[in-house]
N, CA, C and O atoms as a GROMACS GRO file, in nm:
protein
  632
    1MET      N    1 -10.835  14.362  21.189
    1MET     CA    2 -10.795  14.447  21.268
    1MET      C    3 -10.912  14.544  21.290
    1MET      O    4 -10.970  14.590  21.192
    2THR      N    5 -10.946  14.575  21.407
    2THR     CA    6 -11.050  14.660  21.441
    2THR      C    7 -10.996  14.798  21.471
    2THR      O    8 -10.899  14.808  21.546
    3ARG      N    9 -11.052  14.904  21.418
    3ARG     CA   10 -10.999  15.049  21.451
    3ARG      C   11 -11.100  15.092  21.566
    3ARG      O   12 -11.221  15.067  21.566
    4ILE      N   13 -11.038  15.152  21.652
    4ILE     CA   14 -11.125  15.205  21.766
    4ILE      C   15 -11.114  15.361  21.765
    4ILE      O   16 -11.018  15.420  21.813
    5PRO      N   17 -11.224  15.428  21.704
    5PRO     CA   18 -11.232  15.558  21.692
    5PRO      C   19 -11.210  15.642  21.815
    5PRO      O   20 -11.271  15.609  21.917
    6LEU      N   21 -11.128  15.747  21.818
    6LEU     CA   22 -11.102  15.826  21.935
    6LEU      C   23 -11.232  15.923  21.952
    6LEU      O   24 -11.302  15.958  21.856
    7THR      N   25 -11.254  15.961  22.090
    7THR     CA   26 -11.355  16.045  22.106
    7THR      C   27 -11.289  16.190  22.097
    7THR      O   28 -11.167  16.205  22.092
    8ARG      N   29 -11.382  16.297  22.096
    8ARG     CA   30 -11.323  16.409  22.091
    8ARG      C   31 -11.248  16.458  22.210
    8ARG      O   32 -11.162  16.545  22.196
    9ALA      N   33 -11.276  16.406  22.328
    9ALA     CA   34 -11.200  16.440  22.451
    9ALA      C   35 -11.073  16.353  22.446
    9ALA      O   36 -10.973  16.392  22.505
   10GLN      N   37 -11.072  16.246  22.384
   10GLN     CA   38 -10.951  16.165  22.375
   10GLN      C   39 -10.843  16.240  22.315
   10GLN      O   40 -10.730  16.256  22.361
   11LEU      N   41 -10.900  16.293  22.184
   11LEU     CA   42 -10.808  16.363  22.082
   11LEU      C   43 -10.755  16.487  22.152
   11LEU      O   44 -10.635  16.513  22.139
   12ILE      N   45 -10.833  16.566  22.226
   12ILE     CA   46 -10.795  16.679  22.300
   12ILE      C   47 -10.695  16.640  22.387
   12ILE      O   48 -10.593  16.708  22.386
   13VAL      N   49 -10.702  16.536  22.470
   13VAL     CA   50 -10.595  16.494  22.571
   13VAL      C   51 -10.481  16.456  22.497
   13VAL      O   52 -10.375  16.500  22.542
   14VAL      N   53 -10.474  16.380  22.386
   14VAL     CA   54 -10.353  16.354  22.317
   14VAL      C   55 -10.288  16.478  22.270
   14VAL      O   56 -10.167  16.495  22.290
   15ALA      N   57 -10.356  16.563  22.210
   15ALA     CA   58 -10.306  16.698  22.158
   15ALA      C   59 -10.250  16.770  22.276
   15ALA      O   60 -10.130  16.797  22.272
   16ALA      N   61 -10.315  16.802  22.377
   16ALA     CA   62 -10.271  16.889  22.482
   16ALA      C   63 -10.153  16.810  22.550
   16ALA      O   64 -10.053  16.878  22.575
   17ALA      N   65 -10.149  16.683  22.583
   17ALA     CA   66 -10.056  16.612  22.634
   17ALA      C   67  -9.911  16.619  22.544
   17ALA      O   68  -9.796  16.621  22.590
   18GLY      N   69  -9.947  16.620  22.417
   18GLY     CA   70  -9.830  16.623  22.324
   18GLY      C   71  -9.752  16.751  22.350
   18GLY      O   72  -9.629  16.752  22.361
   19SER      N   73  -9.831  16.862  22.360
   19SER     CA   74  -9.770  16.995  22.401
   19SER      C   75  -9.696  17.006  22.523
   19SER      O   76  -9.589  17.064  22.537
   20ALA      N   77  -9.768  16.940  22.619
   20ALA     CA   78  -9.708  16.929  22.749
   20ALA      C   79  -9.573  16.858  22.754
   20ALA      O   80  -9.476  16.893  22.822
   21ALA      N   81  -9.582  16.748  22.667
   21ALA     CA   82  -9.460  16.665  22.662
   21ALA      C   83  -9.349  16.731  22.581
   21ALA      O   84  -9.232  16.700  22.600
   22MET      N   85  -9.384  16.821  22.491
   22MET     CA   86  -9.286  16.907  22.417
   22MET      C   87  -9.215  17.017  22.521
   22MET      O   88  -9.095  17.040  22.516
   23LEU      N   89  -9.296  17.075  22.608
   23LEU     CA   90  -9.239  17.152  22.700
   23LEU      C   91  -9.166  17.088  22.807
   23LEU      O   92  -9.066  17.146  22.849
   24ILE      N   93  -9.198  16.984  22.856
   24ILE     CA   94  -9.129  16.902  22.955
   24ILE      C   95  -9.004  16.857  22.889
   24ILE      O   96  -8.904  16.862  22.959
   25GLY      N   97  -8.992  16.815  22.768
   25GLY     CA   98  -8.871  16.783  22.714
   25GLY      C   99  -8.779  16.905  22.690
   25GLY      O  100  -8.657  16.891  22.699
   26ALA      N  101  -8.835  17.022  22.660
   26ALA     CA  102  -8.750  17.136  22.640
   26ALA      C  103  -8.692  17.169  22.789
   26ALA      O  104  -8.573  17.200  22.796
   27TRP      N  105  -8.763  17.164  22.897
   27TRP     CA  106  -8.706  17.191  23.021
   27TRP      C  107  -8.610  17.076  23.059
   27TRP      O  108  -8.519  17.107  23.136
   28ILE      N  109  -8.616  16.956  23.019
   28ILE     CA  110  -8.507  16.859  23.055
   28ILE      C  111  -8.394  16.904  22.980
   28ILE      O  112  -8.288  16.927  23.039
   29PHE      N  113  -8.404  16.921  22.850
   29PHE     CA  114  -8.275  16.960  22.791
   29PHE      C  115  -8.204  17.083  22.854
   29PHE      O  116  -8.082  17.090  22.862
   30GLN      N  117  -8.284  17.173  22.895
   30GLN     CA  118  -8.241  17.309  22.958
   30GLN      C  119  -8.178  17.260  23.097
   30GLN      O  120  -8.070  17.306  23.134
   31TYR      N  121  -8.241  17.174  23.167
   31TYR     CA  122  -8.176  17.127  23.278
   31TYR      C  123  -8.030  17.060  23.270
   31TYR      O  124  -7.941  17.074  23.354
   32PHE      N  125  -8.024  16.998  23.170
   32PHE     CA  126  -7.899  16.929  23.128
   32PHE      C  127  -7.795  17.020  23.054
   32PHE      O  128  -7.696  16.971  22.999
   33GLY      N  129  -7.819  17.144  23.055
   33GLY     CA  130  -7.723  17.244  23.004
   33GLY      C  131  -7.741  17.297  22.865
   33GLY      O  132  -7.650  17.357  22.808
   34PHE      N  133  -7.866  17.273  22.807
   34PHE     CA  134  -7.878  17.323  22.678
   34PHE      C  135  -7.969  17.450  22.698
   34PHE      O  136  -8.091  17.438  22.688
   35ALA      N  137  -7.912  17.563  22.724
   35ALA     CA  138  -8.006  17.679  22.724
   35ALA      C  139  -8.074  17.718  22.611
   35ALA      O  140  -8.019  17.713  22.500
   36PRO      N  141  -8.194  17.761  22.627
   36PRO     CA  142  -8.278  17.787  22.512
   36PRO      C  143  -8.241  17.939  22.449
   36PRO      O  144  -8.216  18.034  22.524
   37CYS      N  145  -8.239  17.947  22.330
   37CYS     CA  146  -8.230  18.074  22.276
   37CYS      C  147  -8.352  18.146  22.265
   37CYS      O  148  -8.450  18.093  22.317
   38LYS      N  149  -8.365  18.265  22.204
   38LYS     CA  150  -8.481  18.353  22.195
   38LYS      C  151  -8.592  18.279  22.126
   38LYS      O  152  -8.706  18.273  22.171
   39LEU      N  153  -8.549  18.217  22.001
   39LEU     CA  154  -8.653  18.148  21.932
   39LEU      C  155  -8.697  18.024  21.985
   39LEU      O  156  -8.804  17.977  21.947
   40CYS      N  157  -8.624  17.962  22.072
   40CYS     CA  158  -8.670  17.830  22.158
   40CYS      C  159  -8.781  17.882  22.249
   40CYS      O  160  -8.891  17.827  22.258
   41ILE      N  161  -8.744  18.000  22.320
   41ILE     CA  162  -8.844  18.031  22.411
   41ILE      C  163  -8.975  18.065  22.339
   41ILE      O  164  -9.081  18.022  22.385
   42TRP      N  165  -8.973  18.136  22.232
   42TRP     CA  166  -9.084  18.173  22.146
   42TRP      C  167  -9.169  18.049  22.110
   42TRP      O  168  -9.292  18.050  22.113
   43GLN      N  169  -9.099  17.951  22.080
   43GLN     CA  170  -9.157  17.803  22.054
   43GLN      C  171  -9.254  17.760  22.171
   43GLN      O  172  -9.364  17.708  22.154
   44ARG      N  173  -9.199  17.788  22.280
   44ARG     CA  174  -9.264  17.720  22.415
   44ARG      C  175  -9.394  17.784  22.428
   44ARG      O  176  -9.489  17.713  22.463
   45TRP      N  177  -9.411  17.906  22.405
   45TRP     CA  178  -9.544  17.987  22.449
   45TRP      C  179  -9.664  17.927  22.382
   45TRP      O  180  -9.761  17.899  22.453
   46PRO      N  181  -9.669  17.907  22.265
   46PRO     CA  182  -9.791  17.852  22.205
   46PRO      C  183  -9.810  17.694  22.252
   46PRO      O  184  -9.925  17.653  22.263
   47HIS      N  185  -9.707  17.612  22.278
   47HIS     CA  186  -9.732  17.493  22.351
   47HIS      C  187  -9.801  17.516  22.495
   47HIS      O  188  -9.884  17.434  22.535
   48GLY      N  189  -9.768  17.616  22.564
   48GLY     CA  190  -9.836  17.641  22.693
   48GLY      C  191  -9.964  17.667  22.669
   48GLY      O  192 -10.047  17.608  22.738
   49ILE      N  193 -10.006  17.754  22.576
   49ILE     CA  194 -10.133  17.788  22.541
   49ILE      C  195 -10.227  17.684  22.490
   49ILE      O  196 -10.350  17.682  22.504
   50ALA      N  197 -10.156  17.603  22.434
   50ALA     CA  198 -10.242  17.465  22.365
   50ALA      C  199 -10.283  17.383  22.496
   50ALA      O  200 -10.397  17.340  22.512
   51VAL      N  201 -10.181  17.366  22.586
   51VAL     CA  202 -10.210  17.287  22.712
   51VAL      C  203 -10.334  17.352  22.796
   51VAL      O  204 -10.423  17.280  22.840
   52LEU      N  205 -10.333  17.483  22.816
   52LEU     CA  206 -10.450  17.560  22.862
   52LEU      C  207 -10.579  17.542  22.797
   52LEU      O  208 -10.686  17.528  22.856
   53ILE      N  209 -10.559  17.544  22.650
   53ILE     CA  210 -10.686  17.543  22.568
   53ILE      C  211 -10.734  17.392  22.596
   53ILE      O  212 -10.855  17.377  22.614
   54GLY      N  213 -10.661  17.293  22.601
   54GLY     CA  214 -10.707  17.175  22.629
   54GLY      C  215 -10.770  17.161  22.748
   54GLY      O  216 -10.874  17.096  22.750
   55ALA      N  217 -10.725  17.213  22.854
   55ALA     CA  218 -10.788  17.193  22.967
   55ALA      C  219 -10.934  17.257  22.970
   55ALA      O  220 -11.026  17.208  23.035
   56VAL      N  221 -10.944  17.370  22.892
   56VAL     CA  222 -11.076  17.439  22.890
   56VAL      C  223 -11.166  17.361  22.794
   56VAL      O  224 -11.284  17.345  22.825
   57ALA      N  225 -11.119  17.312  22.681
   57ALA     CA  226 -11.189  17.233  22.575
   57ALA      C  227 -11.249  17.090  22.632
   57ALA      O  228 -11.337  17.025  22.575
   58LEU      N  229 -11.193  17.058  22.740
   58LEU     CA  230 -11.242  16.916  22.787
   58LEU      C  231 -11.370  16.964  22.870
   58LEU      O  232 -11.465  16.887  22.880
   59VAL      N  233 -11.373  17.069  22.919
   59VAL     CA  234 -11.492  17.120  23.004
   59VAL      C  235 -11.602  17.185  22.922
   59VAL      O  236 -11.721  17.165  22.943
   60LEU      N  237 -11.546  17.276  22.815
   60LEU     CA  238 -11.662  17.329  22.720
   60LEU      C  239 -11.643  17.281  22.581
   60LEU      O  240 -11.539  17.297  22.516
   61PRO      N  241 -11.752  17.220  22.538
   61PRO     CA  242 -11.734  17.156  22.409
   61PRO      C  243 -11.756  17.229  22.281
   61PRO      O  244 -11.826  17.188  22.188
   62TYR      N  245 -11.685  17.351  22.284
   62TYR     CA  246 -11.686  17.434  22.168
   62TYR      C  247 -11.563  17.412  22.051
   62TYR      O  248 -11.442  17.409  22.071
   63THR      N  249 -11.638  17.397  21.923
   63THR     CA  250 -11.537  17.366  21.828
   63THR      C  251 -11.433  17.475  21.810
   63THR      O  252 -11.322  17.444  21.765
   64LEU      N  253 -11.462  17.597  21.841
   64LEU     CA  254 -11.372  17.710  21.837
   64LEU      C  255 -11.250  17.686  21.925
   64LEU      O  256 -11.141  17.735  21.893
   65LEU      N  257 -11.264  17.605  22.044
   65LEU     CA  258 -11.146  17.579  22.119
   65LEU      C  259 -11.046  17.489  22.068
   65LEU      O  260 -10.924  17.503  22.080
   66ALA      N  261 -11.115  17.380  22.000
   66ALA     CA  262 -11.025  17.295  21.925
   66ALA      C  263 -10.962  17.349  21.806
   66ALA      O  264 -10.852  17.309  21.767
   67LEU      N  265 -11.036  17.445  21.743
   67LEU     CA  266 -10.962  17.522  21.648
   67LEU      C  267 -10.844  17.604  21.690
   67LEU      O  268 -10.738  17.597  21.628
   68LEU      N  269 -10.861  17.687  21.802
   68LEU     CA  270 -10.758  17.770  21.862
   68LEU      C  271 -10.637  17.668  21.901
   68LEU      O  272 -10.519  17.691  21.871
   69GLY      N  273 -10.678  17.561  21.969
   69GLY     CA  274 -10.573  17.450  21.979
   69GLY      C  275 -10.473  17.421  21.866
   69GLY      O  276 -10.350  17.419  21.874
   70ALA      N  277 -10.556  17.396  21.753
   70ALA     CA  278 -10.493  17.371  21.628
   70ALA      C  279 -10.397  17.496  21.578
   70ALA      O  280 -10.290  17.472  21.522
   71LEU      N  281 -10.439  17.617  21.599
   71LEU     CA  282 -10.379  17.729  21.567
   71LEU      C  283 -10.258  17.754  21.658
   71LEU      O  284 -10.158  17.812  21.614
   72SER      N  285 -10.267  17.712  21.781
   72SER     CA  286 -10.155  17.728  21.866
   72SER      C  287 -10.040  17.621  21.850
   72SER      O  288  -9.922  17.644  21.876
   73ALA      N  289 -10.087  17.508  21.805
   73ALA     CA  290  -9.984  17.403  21.752
   73ALA      C  291  -9.928  17.444  21.627
   73ALA      O  292  -9.807  17.436  21.607
   74ALA      N  293 -10.021  17.492  21.529
   74ALA     CA  294  -9.934  17.539  21.398
   74ALA      C  295  -9.849  17.656  21.414
   74ALA      O  296  -9.748  17.666  21.344
   75THR      N  297  -9.885  17.756  21.507
   75THR     CA  298  -9.795  17.878  21.530
   75THR      C  299  -9.669  17.818  21.575
   75THR      O  300  -9.573  17.843  21.502
   76THR      N  301  -9.642  17.732  21.693
   76THR     CA  302  -9.527  17.678  21.726
   76THR      C  303  -9.456  17.598  21.607
   76THR      O  304  -9.337  17.609  21.581
   77GLY      N  305  -9.534  17.527  21.548
   77GLY     CA  306  -9.466  17.460  21.429
   77GLY      C  307  -9.395  17.559  21.327
   77GLY      O  308  -9.285  17.538  21.277
   78ALA      N  309  -9.475  17.670  21.304
   78ALA     CA  310  -9.426  17.760  21.205
   78ALA      C  311  -9.301  17.840  21.253
   78ALA      O  312  -9.210  17.879  21.179
   79ILE      N  313  -9.309  17.858  21.386
   79ILE     CA  314  -9.184  17.925  21.462
   79ILE      C  315  -9.063  17.820  21.445
   79ILE      O  316  -8.949  17.860  21.419
   80GLY      N  317  -9.094  17.678  21.460
   80GLY     CA  318  -8.990  17.607  21.448
   80GLY      C  319  -8.938  17.586  21.302
   80GLY      O  320  -8.820  17.555  21.282
   81VAL      N  321  -9.018  17.601  21.211
   81VAL     CA  322  -8.978  17.599  21.073
   81VAL      C  323  -8.879  17.728  21.053
   81VAL      O  324  -8.774  17.714  20.990
   82TYR      N  325  -8.912  17.839  21.103
   82TYR     CA  326  -8.849  17.964  21.090
   82TYR      C  327  -8.705  17.947  21.152
   82TYR      O  328  -8.602  17.985  21.097
   83HIS      N  329  -8.715  17.882  21.283
   83HIS     CA  330  -8.603  17.862  21.360
   83HIS      C  331  -8.501  17.782  21.287
   83HIS      O  332  -8.382  17.812  21.282
   84SER      N  333  -8.562  17.664  21.223
   84SER     CA  334  -8.482  17.577  21.156
   84SER      C  335  -8.401  17.638  21.042
   84SER      O  336  -8.287  17.598  21.017
   85GLY      N  337  -8.457  17.729  20.976
   85GLY     CA  338  -8.408  17.791  20.851
   85GLY      C  339  -8.296  17.881  20.900
   85GLY      O  340  -8.190  17.899  20.841
   86VAL      N  341  -8.332  17.935  21.016
   86VAL     CA  342  -8.211  18.027  21.071
   86VAL      C  343  -8.093  17.943  21.114
   86VAL      O  344  -7.976  17.977  21.092
   87GLU      N  345  -8.127  17.832  21.175
   87GLU     CA  346  -8.006  17.741  21.208
   87GLU      C  347  -7.934  17.688  21.089
   87GLU      O  348  -7.812  17.671  21.097
   88ARG      N  349  -8.003  17.657  20.972
   88ARG     CA  350  -7.934  17.613  20.850
   88ARG      C  351  -7.881  17.728  20.775
   88ARG      O  352  -7.821  17.702  20.671
   89GLY      N  353  -7.894  17.851  20.810
   89GLY     CA  354  -7.845  17.974  20.725
   89GLY      C  355  -7.923  17.993  20.610
   89GLY      O  356  -7.872  18.058  20.519
   90TRP      N  357  -8.056  17.943  20.594
   90TRP     CA  358  -8.131  17.981  20.484
   90TRP      C  359  -8.187  18.122  20.486
   90TRP      O  360  -8.219  18.181  20.383
   91TRP      N  361  -8.197  18.173  20.608
   91TRP     CA  362  -8.241  18.308  20.601
   91TRP      C  363  -8.203  18.379  20.745
   91TRP      O  364  -8.186  18.305  20.842
   92GLN      N  365  -8.193  18.486  20.756
   92GLN     CA  366  -8.137  18.580  20.870
   92GLN      C  367  -8.246  18.563  20.983
   92GLN      O  368  -8.365  18.574  20.956
   93GLY      N  369  -8.201  18.538  21.107
   93GLY     CA  370  -8.291  18.536  21.223
   93GLY      C  371  -8.297  18.669  21.279
   93GLY      O  372  -8.239  18.761  21.222
   94PRO      N  373  -8.367  18.688  21.393
   94PRO     CA  374  -8.372  18.818  21.462
   94PRO      C  375  -8.225  18.861  21.502
   94PRO      O  376  -8.144  18.782  21.551
   95ALA      N  377  -8.200  18.994  21.477
   95ALA     CA  378  -8.075  19.057  21.504
   95ALA      C  379  -8.035  19.031  21.665
   95ALA      O  380  -7.917  19.027  21.699
   96SER      N  381  -8.124  19.016  21.741
   96SER     CA  382  -8.085  19.000  21.871
   96SER      C  383  -8.028  18.855  21.924
   96SER      O  384  -7.977  18.838  22.034
   97CYS      N  385  -8.043  18.774  21.842
   97CYS     CA  386  -7.999  18.650  21.873
   97CYS      C  387  -7.920  18.565  21.757
   97CYS      O  388  -7.911  18.443  21.768
   98THR      N  389  -7.871  18.627  21.661
   98THR     CA  390  -7.800  18.561  21.561
   98THR      C  391  -7.670  18.647  21.531
   98THR      O  392  -7.663  18.762  21.575
   99SER      N  393  -7.574  18.596  21.462
   99SER     CA  394  -7.454  18.677  21.447
   99SER      C  395  -7.473  18.765  21.319
   99SER      O  396  -7.505  18.707  21.215
  100GLY      N  397  -7.456  18.887  21.318
  100GLY     CA  398  -7.479  18.971  21.223
  100GLY      C  399  -7.357  19.019  21.137
  100GLY      O  400  -7.250  18.967  21.170
  101ASP      N  401  -7.353  19.096  21.048
  101ASP     CA  402  -7.243  19.123  20.963
  101ASP      C  403  -7.165  19.221  21.061
  101ASP      O  404  -7.225  19.298  21.135
  102ILE      N  405  -7.041  19.212  21.057
  102ILE     CA  406  -6.966  19.301  21.152
  102ILE      C  407  -6.865  19.389  21.057
  102ILE      O  408  -6.785  19.470  21.105
  103GLY      N  409  -6.877  19.365  20.928
  103GLY     CA  410  -6.815  19.446  20.840
  103GLY      C  411  -6.834  19.592  20.856
  103GLY      O  412  -6.946  19.637  20.883
  104GLY      N  413  -6.735  19.665  20.843
  104GLY     CA  414  -6.756  19.826  20.868
  104GLY      C  415  -6.756  19.874  21.005
  104GLY      O  416  -6.756  19.995  21.027
  105LEU      N  417  -6.756  19.780  21.108
  105LEU     CA  418  -6.759  19.820  21.243
  105LEU      C  419  -6.614  19.874  21.292
  105LEU      O  420  -6.505  19.834  21.253
  106SER      N  421  -6.640  19.968  21.381
  106SER     CA  422  -6.501  20.040  21.434
  106SER      C  423  -6.462  19.944  21.541
  106SER      O  424  -6.542  19.855  21.568
  107THR      N  425  -6.369  19.950  21.594
  107THR     CA  426  -6.311  19.849  21.709
  107THR      C  427  -6.412  19.868  21.832
  107THR      O  428  -6.456  19.769  21.889
  108ASP      N  429  -6.450  20.003  21.872
  108ASP     CA  430  -6.534  20.018  21.985
  108ASP      C  431  -6.684  19.960  21.942
  108ASP      O  432  -6.744  19.895  22.028
  109GLU      N  433  -6.735  19.978  21.834
  109GLU     CA  434  -6.842  19.920  21.788
  109GLU      C  435  -6.856  19.758  21.792
  109GLU      O  436  -6.957  19.696  21.824
  110LEU      N  437  -6.744  19.709  21.756
  110LEU     CA  438  -6.734  19.569  21.753
  110LEU      C  439  -6.713  19.507  21.891
  110LEU      O  440  -6.748  19.393  21.919
  111MET      N  441  -6.657  19.584  21.970
  111MET     CA  442  -6.665  19.540  22.128
  111MET      C  443  -6.784  19.565  22.187
  111MET      O  444  -6.812  19.498  22.286
  112GLU      N  445  -6.863  19.652  22.146
  112GLU     CA  446  -7.010  19.669  22.196
  112GLU      C  447  -7.108  19.552  22.144
  112GLU      O  448  -7.196  19.496  22.209
  113THR      N  449  -7.068  19.528  22.008
  113THR     CA  450  -7.160  19.422  21.949
  113THR      C  451  -7.118  19.276  22.036
  113THR      O  452  -7.210  19.201  22.068
  114ILE      N  453  -6.997  19.247  22.066
  114ILE     CA  454  -6.957  19.137  22.132
  114ILE      C  455  -7.010  19.132  22.264
  114ILE      O  456  -7.072  19.034  22.305
  115LEU      N  457  -6.989  19.231  22.332
  115LEU     CA  458  -7.051  19.238  22.468
  115LEU      C  459  -7.226  19.226  22.480
  115LEU      O  460  -7.286  19.170  22.572
  116ALA      N  461  -7.280  19.287  22.373
  116ALA     CA  462  -7.418  19.274  22.388
  116ALA      C  463  -7.471  19.151  22.322
  116ALA      O  464  -7.593  19.134  22.318
  117ALA      N  465  -7.393  19.067  22.273
  117ALA     CA  466  -7.424  18.931  22.201
  117ALA      C  467  -7.500  18.849  22.287
  117ALA      O  468  -7.458  18.852  22.402
  118PRO      N  469  -7.603  18.772  22.269
  118PRO     CA  470  -7.666  18.679  22.345
  118PRO      C  471  -7.574  18.569  22.386
  118PRO      O  472  -7.485  18.535  22.309
  119LEU      N  473  -7.588  18.508  22.507
  119LEU     CA  474  -7.521  18.373  22.535
  119LEU      C  475  -7.554  18.260  22.444
  119LEU      O  476  -7.467  18.179  22.416
  120VAL      N  477  -7.670  18.250  22.398
  120VAL     CA  478  -7.722  18.148  22.343
  120VAL      C  479  -7.768  18.195  22.197
  120VAL      O  480  -7.870  18.264  22.196
  121ARG      N  481  -7.715  18.169  22.087
  121ARG     CA  482  -7.727  18.209  21.961
  121ARG      C  483  -7.850  18.130  21.892
  121ARG      O  484  -7.863  18.010  21.915
  122CYS      N  485  -7.936  18.194  21.811
  122CYS     CA  486  -8.042  18.117  21.737
  122CYS      C  487  -7.981  18.043  21.619
  122CYS      O  488  -8.042  17.946  21.573
  123ASP      N  489  -7.866  18.083  21.567
  123ASP     CA  490  -7.837  18.042  21.444
  123ASP      C  491  -7.731  17.924  21.451
  123ASP      O  492  -7.671  17.886  21.350
  124GLU      N  493  -7.712  17.870  21.574
  124GLU     CA  494  -7.636  17.760  21.608
  124GLU      C  495  -7.726  17.646  21.661
  124GLU      O  496  -7.823  17.666  21.734
  125ILE      N  497  -7.680  17.508  21.612
  125ILE     CA  498  -7.756  17.402  21.647
  125ILE      C  499  -7.688  17.340  21.758
  125ILE      O  500  -7.583  17.278  21.738
  126PRO      N  501  -7.741  17.351  21.877
  126PRO     CA  502  -7.682  17.294  22.004
  126PRO      C  503  -7.697  17.145  22.010
  126PRO      O  504  -7.616  17.082  22.078
  127TRP      N  505  -7.790  17.084  21.946
  127TRP     CA  506  -7.802  16.939  21.957
  127TRP      C  507  -7.880  16.893  21.844
  127TRP      O  508  -7.979  16.958  21.811
  128GLN      N  509  -7.844  16.777  21.774
  128GLN     CA  510  -7.940  16.729  21.680
  128GLN      C  511  -7.893  16.564  21.689
  128GLN      O  512  -7.794  16.521  21.747
  129MET      N  513  -7.990  16.491  21.616
  129MET     CA  514  -7.993  16.354  21.616
  129MET      C  515  -8.020  16.325  21.468
  129MET      O  516  -8.125  16.358  21.412
  130LEU      N  517  -7.913  16.259  21.404
  130LEU     CA  518  -7.943  16.211  21.274
  130LEU      C  519  -7.968  16.339  21.161
  130LEU      O  520  -8.031  16.329  21.056
  131GLY      N  521  -7.908  16.448  21.207
  131GLY     CA  522  -7.930  16.579  21.130
  131GLY      C  523  -8.062  16.645  21.143
  131GLY      O  524  -8.098  16.735  21.067
  132VAL      N  525  -8.140  16.593  21.249
  132VAL     CA  526  -8.259  16.662  21.299
  132VAL      C  527  -8.244  16.743  21.421
  132VAL      O  528  -8.216  16.686  21.527
  133SER      N  529  -8.262  16.873  21.417
  133SER     CA  530  -8.244  16.948  21.526
  133SER      C  531  -8.362  16.951  21.632
  133SER      O  532  -8.464  16.886  21.612
  134MET      N  533  -8.347  17.026  21.740
  134MET     CA  534  -8.465  17.032  21.816
  134MET      C  535  -8.571  17.112  21.757
  134MET      O  536  -8.688  17.082  21.780
  135ALA      N  537  -8.541  17.218  21.679
  135ALA     CA  538  -8.614  17.310  21.606
  135ALA      C  539  -8.708  17.214  21.501
  135ALA      O  540  -8.831  17.210  21.493
  136ASN      N  541  -8.615  17.148  21.432
  136ASN     CA  542  -8.687  17.063  21.333
  136ASN      C  543  -8.795  16.971  21.398
  136ASN      O  544  -8.910  16.960  21.354
  137LEU      N  545  -8.748  16.907  21.506
  137LEU     CA  546  -8.838  16.806  21.591
  137LEU      C  547  -8.971  16.890  21.640
  137LEU      O  548  -9.081  16.835  21.633
  138ASN      N  549  -8.960  17.018  21.687
  138ASN     CA  550  -9.067  17.069  21.732
  138ASN      C  551  -9.172  17.112  21.601
  138ASN      O  552  -9.295  17.109  21.609
  139ALA      N  553  -9.102  17.150  21.492
  139ALA     CA  554  -9.201  17.183  21.382
  139ALA      C  555  -9.266  17.066  21.330
  139ALA      O  556  -9.384  17.073  21.296
  140LEU      N  557  -9.198  16.951  21.321
  140LEU     CA  558  -9.268  16.820  21.277
  140LEU      C  559  -9.382  16.776  21.389
  140LEU      O  560  -9.496  16.746  21.354
  141ILE      N  561  -9.346  16.775  21.504
  141ILE     CA  562  -9.423  16.721  21.602
  141ILE      C  563  -9.553  16.820  21.613
  141ILE      O  564  -9.666  16.772  21.608
  142SER      N  565  -9.533  16.951  21.628
  142SER     CA  566  -9.619  17.040  21.649
  142SER      C  567  -9.736  17.050  21.524
  142SER      O  568  -9.851  17.087  21.547
  143PHE      N  569  -9.691  17.012  21.392
  143PHE     CA  570  -9.771  17.020  21.286
  143PHE      C  571  -9.866  16.884  21.302
  143PHE      O  572  -9.986  16.892  21.275
  144GLY      N  573  -9.813  16.772  21.343
  144GLY     CA  574  -9.874  16.658  21.386
  144GLY      C  575  -9.971  16.695  21.470
  144GLY      O  576 -10.084  16.660  21.435
  145LEU      N  577  -9.960  16.772  21.597
  145LEU     CA  578 -10.035  16.793  21.698
  145LEU      C  579 -10.170  16.891  21.638
  145LEU      O  580 -10.286  16.876  21.675
  146ALA      N  581 -10.125  16.984  21.547
  146ALA     CA  582 -10.224  17.066  21.486
  146ALA      C  583 -10.328  16.980  21.424
  146ALA      O  584 -10.448  17.009  21.435
  147VAL      N  585 -10.282  16.864  21.353
  147VAL     CA  586 -10.390  16.776  21.284
  147VAL      C  587 -10.470  16.711  21.384
  147VAL      O  588 -10.589  16.687  21.362
  148ILE      N  589 -10.411  16.679  21.499
  148ILE     CA  590 -10.505  16.612  21.598
  148ILE      C  591 -10.593  16.714  21.655
  148ILE      O  592 -10.706  16.678  21.687
  149TRP      N  593 -10.559  16.837  21.672
  149TRP     CA  594 -10.668  16.930  21.720
  149TRP      C  595 -10.770  16.950  21.615
  149TRP      O  596 -10.889  16.964  21.645
  150LEU      N  597 -10.719  16.953  21.465
  150LEU     CA  598 -10.842  16.973  21.375
  150LEU      C  599 -10.935  16.848  21.383
  150LEU      O  600 -11.056  16.859  21.364
  151LEU      N  601 -10.868  16.718  21.414
  151LEU     CA  602 -10.974  16.608  21.432
  151LEU      C  603 -11.070  16.634  21.518
  151LEU      O  604 -11.189  16.620  21.489
  152ALA      N  605 -11.024  16.678  21.644
  152ALA     CA  606 -11.094  16.696  21.749
  152ALA      C  607 -11.202  16.807  21.725
  152ALA      O  608 -11.313  16.794  21.777
  153ALA      N  609 -11.172  16.917  21.646
  153ALA     CA  610 -11.263  17.015  21.611
  153ALA      C  611 -11.376  16.949  21.512
  153ALA      O  612 -11.495  16.983  21.515
  154HIS      N  613 -11.327  16.857  21.431
  154HIS     CA  614 -11.433  16.782  21.350
  154HIS      C  615 -11.522  16.714  21.423
  154HIS      O  616 -11.641  16.718  21.391
  155LYS      N  617 -11.480  16.644  21.527
  155LYS     CA  618 -11.554  16.556  21.614
  155LYS      C  619 -11.650  16.656  21.696
  155LYS      O  620 -11.760  16.610  21.724
  156SER      N  621 -11.623  16.776  21.732
  156SER     CA  622 -11.692  16.868  21.794
  156SER      C  623 -11.818  16.879  21.707
  156SER      O  624 -11.928  16.878  21.762
  157ARG      N  625 -11.807  16.890  21.581
  157ARG     CA  626 -11.915  16.926  21.497
  157ARG      C  627 -11.991  16.800  21.451
  157ARG      O  628 -12.104  16.814  21.403
  158ALA      N  629 -11.937  16.681  21.462
  158ALA     CA  630 -12.021  16.559  21.430
  158ALA      C  631 -12.114  16.517  21.530
  158ALA      O  632 -12.186  16.418  21.511
   0.00000   0.00000   0.00000
C-alpha cells in the first residue's frame, strides 16, 4: 500500500475545512432547534478564525500562520473540554449560563435570578450520541484539527 504524502496546502485545506464543517454543523443544529449556550458560541469563534487563517495561509507560506491555525483549533478544543466539564458537573461554569446556588436568596432575589436566567444553560446537555455531547465532539475533533495544523507548520519548514 502506497502512502501519498499531503502537501502543506492540502493539510491547510483539510484543517480549515474541518473548522468550517464544525461551524456549519453547529448552525445546522441551531436551525433544527438546538439553540447554543454561551460556551457553545465561545467555541465557534476560534473555528471562524481558523477558517480565515487557512485562507491567508494558502497565499502566504509562513509557518507562523499554520501555528496560529493550530492555536485556534486547540483553543476551541480547550473550551470544548471546559464546556464538557460544566455539562458533566465536574466544575462550575460561568455564572451567566449555569444554575447557581439559590440557597439563602429571598423570594424577590430568587425571582430576579429566575427572570435573569439564560434561555439555554451551559450545564445541560441538549443532545448526545452514545454518551458523547456536542461539546465532547468539538473538543475531540478540534484537537485533531490542531494536529493537522501542526503537520502543515512542519511542512512549511521542510
